[in-house]
Structure formats: structure tokens, C-alpha cells
N, C-alpha and C positions, 0 to 999 in steps of 0.2 A: 137258666143259670141259678145256682143256689145262693142264698142270702150271703153266705161266707164268701163265695166267689165274688158277689156283687161288691161286698165291702172291700175285698182285696183289689179289685179293679178301680174302685173309688180312691183308695189310698194311693195307688200307683199314679192315677191321673193327677191328684194333687201334688205328688212328688214331682212329676213331669213339668207341671205349670210352675212349681216353685223354682226348679232348676232353670227353666227357660227365663223366668223373671229375673234371676241373679246371675245370669251368664255374663262374663266379662264383655265389656263393650269393645268394639273394634277400634283399634288405634286411629286416632285422628291424623289426618294428613297435616304435614307441615309445610307452610308457605316460605320459600326461599326466593327473594327477590335480589339478584345478583347484578351489581354494577362493576363493569370493567372500565377502570378510570386511570389514565395516565395524567398525573398531576403537574407535569411539566417542571422538571428540575426542583424537586422537593417543595412544590407549591410556591416557588419564589416569584413568580409573575403576577399572581393574584392574591397571594397571602394565604396562610393556613386557614384563616377565619373564613375565606371565601370558599375554599375547599369543603370546610365542614358545613357551611351553608347550603352548598349544592348537594351534598350527600343527603342532608336532611330533606331537601326539596324532592329528591328523587324518590323517597320512599323505601329505598333499598335497606335490606337488613344484613347484607353481606357485600363487601366491596374487595375486589382484587385490584390492589394499587400497583402501579409502576411509576418509575423515577422518583422513588422515595428516598430516603437516607437523611443524614443530618438532623435526626430527631423528629422528622416529619410524621412518621407513622405514629410514634407515641403521642405526639401532640394532637393529632387528628382523632385518635382513639379515645384520648383522655377527655377531649372536648365533647365528644359523643357520649361517653360513659361506656364504651364498648370494649371488647377483648380484642387482642392482636397477636399475631405471630411475633416471634423474636426477631427484631429487625437485624439486618446485616448486610443486605444487598440493596438493590433498588426496587425490590418487589416484596410486597407483604399482603396478608389477608387480615382484614379487620371485620368484626361480626357483633351485631346486637344480640345473637343468640349465643349460647355457651359453646365454647371451643372444646371439644372432647380430646383432641389429640393433634400433634403437629409433626411435620417432617420437612426435610429439604434435601436437595440433592444438586450437585455441580459436576460438570464434565470439563476436564482440563483441555482436552483436545479441540472442543469446538467453542467453549466458553458458555455452554448452556447452563442455566440456572433455573431452578423451580423450587417454590415453597408451597406447602399445602397445609390446610387445617380441615379436621373432620368436624363437620358441623351437621347435626340431625342425622348422623349416620352416613353422610356423604362427604367424600374428600373433595375440597374446593382448591384448585391449584391456580396460583398467580404466576404468570410468565412474562418475560420481555425479550423478545429475539433480536438478533444482530441487526443494526440499522444500516451497515455498510452495503456497498452495491445494491442500491434500492431498485428493484425491478422496473417500476414504471418509468424511471429516468432512462434506463436501457431502451425501452420501447418508445417513448415519447420524444425523448431528446437525441439519443444516439441512433435510433432507428436500427438497432441490432436485430439479427435473426433470432428466431425462437430458440434454437439450439444454444446460442450465446447467452441469451437471458437466462435459460435454465441452468447453464453452466455456472453463471454468477450466483445462482441461488443455492449452490452446494452446501455451504456452511449452515445457512438458515434452515434448509431441509433437514440436514443431519441434526441440528439442535431440536427441531421438531420431533424427528423420529426418536431421539434419545428420550425426550420428555415423555412422549406418547407410550413408549415402551415402559417406562418406569411407572406409569400409572396402573399397570397391570390389566385387570379386567373388571375391577369392581366398579360399583356406580360412582360417578364423579362428574365434576364440572371444571373445566379449564377455561380460564378467562385471561386476557391480556392484550398487550400490543405486539402483534406478529411482525410488524414491519414488512408485510407481504400481503398483496391482494389474495382474493379467493378464487380457486378454480371454478367455483360456481357463478363468478361474476364476469370474468373474461371469457365469455362464451361467443359463438358465432353471431348469435342475436344481439350481443351487446357491443360488438366491435367498434361501433361508431362512437361510443363513449370512451373507448380505450385506445385512441390513436390508430384504430384500424386493425388491432391485433386480437387474436384468440390465443390464450395461454392457459394451460393446466397447471397453475401454480402448484408446486409440490409441497410447500409448507402446510396449507390447509389439508391437503391430500394425506399427509402423515397422520393427522388426527382422525379423519373419517375412516382411513384404513384400520384404525384400532377401535372402531365401533362408536366414535363420538359423532354427534350430529351438531351442525351449526344452527343454533337456535334461531338466528335472525332469518336465515334462508329457509328453515323450516316453516316458519310462520309467514315469511314474506318471500315467496319463491320466484318472484319476477325481477331479475337484476336490471332490466330496462326501466320498468314502471317505478321500482323501489330500490334504487341503488344503495341507500344506506351509508353513504360516504361518511367517515370519521376523520380523515385527513383531507383538508384542514380547514376549520372555521377561521383561522388566522392567516395561514400562508396561502395567498392566491397567486403571487407572482414569483418567478425564479429567474433572476437576472434578465428581466424583460421578457420571459416566456411564461405562458400560463402554467401555474403549478398543477400537475396532475392530481385531481381529487379522486380519492378512493377508500375503499373500506378495509381498513388494516387492523381494526380492533374487533375482538370476537368474545363471544360466550358460547362455549361448546358443552354438551352434556352427553352422558352415557348411562343406560340402565333402565329397565323396565319400571322401577320405582319412581323415576323422575319424569314429570309431564310437563312440557312447556305450556304456559297460559298466555303469555303475551311478551312482546319485544319491541324495542324502539331505540333510535339514537337519543341521546339525552344531552343538553346543554347548548352552548352558543349564546351569542347576543352579549350585551354590555355586562361587564363583570364576570363573565366566564373565565375561570383561571388557567385554562389549559389550551395548548395548540391542537389538541385532539378533541372531537365529541367523544363522549363516553357511550357505552352500550348498556342498556338496562333490560334484563331478562327475567321474567317472573316464572317460577316453577312450583308445583306441588310435589311433595315427596311422600309416598305412602309406605 
């Protein structure tokens, strides 16, 4: 190699090293810790201060609230110093991270409603489905056949299908009180926990059919060993009959950029302000 070629090679090597040293770093992952929290009639049973304290204790930075209204969302968000969606129904999203955009949708035929906030590039939806014709009562109290149980789920199923369709196909997190158990819980192996029934509940299936994954069952796959009941830490008796205990609050996720890291039920005990346990799921978003 001539001296000129050696000098040229050296210059190129220096340029390559310089470029490598100044290359833009890869984007850091964002941690989203999402709490699905029914605050029980605008927080009226434990007080807004108790709701705020529990959110702080959870370590969540995003909360899908249900049973809001009456200024509850604004009071909670203001106490935390967080941002929030525009209140108007009984569902809202509050966030310690910047809210980049918001949207909402309602359906007159079923009464379905959903509100969403875009946070770290991910749409986070808060939902609260129809509470009437509660399926576990059909099974445990009325001893209805599965066909009757599923027929009574029709409106709740349609609500779930409408909301799931509205989410499109983009990365997202859907959290809330579905007032329905999961098809992943009422399995043959878990029949003894559910009054002897195996039921493929269609409400949760509406979300998994649209590509969503139940974060709790993803990380805690055994419904017998880890039932994850959220209803109810308060209601244990129903007119002299044991109240069916079940998992009816959820955090679903969809998208390859969202990775679940941990999940658990949260709350209960003295001073807990809700008749539901909350669900706390942590994700990384790349």
C-alpha cells in the first residue's frame, strides 16, 4: 500500500470511529405502571384523600378510574399533581406522565362508553361495563344452564365488542371494571371455585379476539392457584348466601412494543376505599 493510500485509510478509520462515537443513542424504554381502580361511587365510602393515598402507595403512574363523577377525577388528579382526561362520565384516565392526546366514544344502542389518553405513544383506555344480569349470580344462585348465562351476557358482550373494535389495531392498554369474569378463569380445572360451572365468558373473549392479552393471566396463568379475585374485599354475604368471589377487573395490553413485567391485585384491609380490589400491572414500552 502506498503512503497516500495509508493516509486515506487512516482518515477513513478516524471518520468511522467518530461517527460511531456520536451515533444517536437508542430510545430508552418507558415504564408504564397501570392501576385499574373502581373508586366506589366517586370515592364517597373512603374519601378522596384515601383514594389519593392508595394511588401513591401503589406506585402507579397511570390510573384507569371507574365510578368517578361529581368532581372526583379533578380532585384526585389535582392532589397528585397529575394530568387527566376531560371528565364527563364515570370513567377517566389520570397520569403522572404527559397526556399527548385524548378521545372518547359512546354507543347509544348498548350504553357502552370508553375514554382514552395517549401516553408514551400508547393509547390507554378506561372502561366500565354493564352491571346488570351479573353472570356469577346466574350460575351460583339461579343454577341456570350455560346457554341462559351466555344469553344474559349479550349486552355486556356487545359493549366489549364495540369498544374492542374502536381501539383499532394500534398498541394499547384497556383497563377497567368489566362486571364479568374471564373465560380464562372459569375453566374445567377451576369448576370447584365457580359453583361447578365451566363458562367461556364472551366479554373477555371480545378483547382477546382483537389481539389483547390479559396481563394478569399472562404472568399468573393458573386460575386455581392464583384466582386473583377483585370482587369483593367488602361484600362477602348476599342475603344469607356466600357472595361469589371473582376476578372482574382487568388490565389488557396489545402490541409488540409493550412488555408486561409484573402484575398483582392491590388494596384491601382497613381504610381501603373501594368494594373492589384494584389491579396493578407494570409494563415497559419500547
